[in-house]
N, C-alpha and C positions, 0 to 999 in steps of 0.2 A: 726588673719588673716595671711595667707601665704605671704611671701615676694617674689616678682617676680624679676628676674634678668634684667628686661627691663622695659621701660616705654612707654606708648602710648601718642601720641601727636595729638591734634586737632588744625587745623589751619583755620583761617578765612582769605580768600584771600584779603579782604579789609584791614586787619592788617598786611599782609605779609611784606610790605616794612619796617615796624617798627622793625622787628626782623632780617632782612636779611643784609648781606654785600652788599652794593650798589656800583655799578660802572657805571659812565656815559661815554658813548662813543660818541665823537664828530665826525663829518664827516672827519676831518683831521686824526683821529685815525683809520679809517677803512682801514687797510692794510692787504694784504695777506701774505703768508709765504715768498714770495720773497721781501717783503717790499714795494710793489706797492699799491697805493690806489685802492680800488675796483671800484670806480667811474671813468669814463672816464675824467671828468672835474669837479674839485671841486671849481673852481674860484668863489669867492663871497659867498661860503657856508662853508668854512673851519671850522668856529667855531660854526656852527649849531649843536644842539644836534641830534644825529642819533637814539640812543636808550639808555635805562637804563636797567641794568642787576641787578637782586636781587637774591643772592644765600643764601640758608639756608643749613648749614652744620650740622655736628654731634652735636655740642653744643646745637643747637635748636631742631633738629629733633630726636636725640637719635640714628640715623642710622649711622652705622660705614662705610658702603660702598656706600650708595646712596645719591645723591644730589637732592634737590628740587630747582628749579630756575624759576623765571619769567622774561621774556624779554618783555619790553614795547617798541615797535618799533613805532617811531613817524611817522605821516602822512607827505606827501609832497614829493617834488622831489629835487634832486641835479642836477640842470640844467634839462636835459631831462630824467633822470633815477629816478624811484621811490626809496624811502629809503628802505634799505635792510640790513640784517645781513652780516657779513663777508663771511660766508660759510666755512665749514670745514668738516672733517671726523675724526673718532676715532675708536678704536677697541671695544668700548662699545656700546651696544644697547641703544636706547633712545625712550622716549614716549613724543609726543607733544600734548597738549590739548589746543585748541584755545579758550580762555576765552572771549575776546571781539574783535570786529573788523572783518576785512576780508582781505585776501591777497592771495598770492601764496606761496606754499612750493615747492621748487625745490629739487628733489632727483636724483642725478646723472644727466641724460639727460631728466628726466621727470618733468613735471610741473603739480601741483595739486591745484585747486582752493579750498581755505579753508575759513571757517567762524566760528563764535561763536558756540561752542558746538562740533565742529569736533575734532576727535582724529586721530593721525597718529603714527603708530609704525615705527621706523627707525632701520633697521638692522645694525649690526656692519659693519664698514668700508664703509658705504654709505655716499657720499658727500651730504650735505644738507645746504639750505639757505632759509630764509624767506624774502619775499618781501611784503611791505605794499602798495598796490595799492588802498586802501580804503580811505575814507574821514576822518576817525578818528584814534586814537591810536589802534594798534594791540597788544594784550597781549597774550603771549603763556606761559603756565605752562609746564615746562620740568622736566622730571624725568630720571635720568641716574646714572650709577655707576661712582664715582669720578675717574678722570684720571689726568695725569700730566698736570698741569696748571689750573685744576678745581677740587676743592674738598679738 
């Protein structure tokens, strides 16, 4: 049998977290580039979990340039604001697949209502943020080329 210089990998999303690098982000950790918290008032919510990030890199996927990531954004509010990701932009394209839950995806100045099964392609250098305004956890599978700070 011929040897191939690559390997294929099959992933079960239910098993994803067992193989991934896991990072928990608390409300107090949700700061922008200027070092300011993204929420207007975190009083009483500082140590609440905001989301969990699971990244799969080359050691698991066999992919040298691409990252698979799942963000589990918890439901609820921080005072009057729904829980959300920090929001960012980068020079790499990205694909978001909404696995469970519902919420909004902000792309620059536009807002899109998203739910389980929806897919959004995000062009390079477009600012994006996910907001969980649903009643349960919102899970988003992300695929992107690794960049400084991720990958």
